[in-house]
C-alpha angles and dihedrals in degrees: 000000000000146000122229118183127193126191130180122204129163092347095307124113120219120191133179136178139183125241103233122131107194131186114170105308094341119105128189127175107229129210093205106091125236091209125059145145121252117180108305092347138087111205132190119182143193130176100063140006087218091058090051092048092052092049093046100043108020111029114103113222109230122223115261109232109238100242099033119114112244092239092053090047091053093047095048115022103023095046093046091052089047093050091049092049094049093044093050090045091056094243107114121090121217118200122169088350092303116125118217131190130162141279129266146143124247125194113203134156096350093311134103117222129192113210108200129204091264089054095250115148117226133187118194119220089231124077090246142052140173141201136196136053090307092052099109093048091048093047091052091049092047091050089057094041095048110101096014092109093243117153109261096241090051091049092051091048091048091051090050090048091054090049090050091051094054105028123067090206097061123082141161149280095082116210117210132197132177130202 
């Protein structure tokens, strides 16, 4: 289910997500958004609405040590707070002593981070990224849109529209946030 698209331009982070809730062949359009702001972060999630609810309403945002690089902060402090939140919320899965969560994008301090299900933190070399079942379609669209001098919100919406056209798990309305 889902497509979440993040785009960085001139230090601002733009993020959009669809509204589909998908289970097998069942589809429901949800009112609860998959993209939201939390403190100094903008977050867009896939994998599970429960995971998103825990991150949005339960996760405690750790302090960012003054001289620590934002990437290091995300890898160490943010991820540890996330793991604790998901574990206490009954969301994480442990199989063969390996902990697993979900996948989402985080915008923070002019960077876009992809948190994967194994809690690794990734930063793409491009100024955009996407997650969800519509990811590949959105990435292709963003590759074409990048550099065409299109306003960032329009580019994110166009990428989501392409994902909606080709993925059965992506549906409007699209929810947008900017940080």
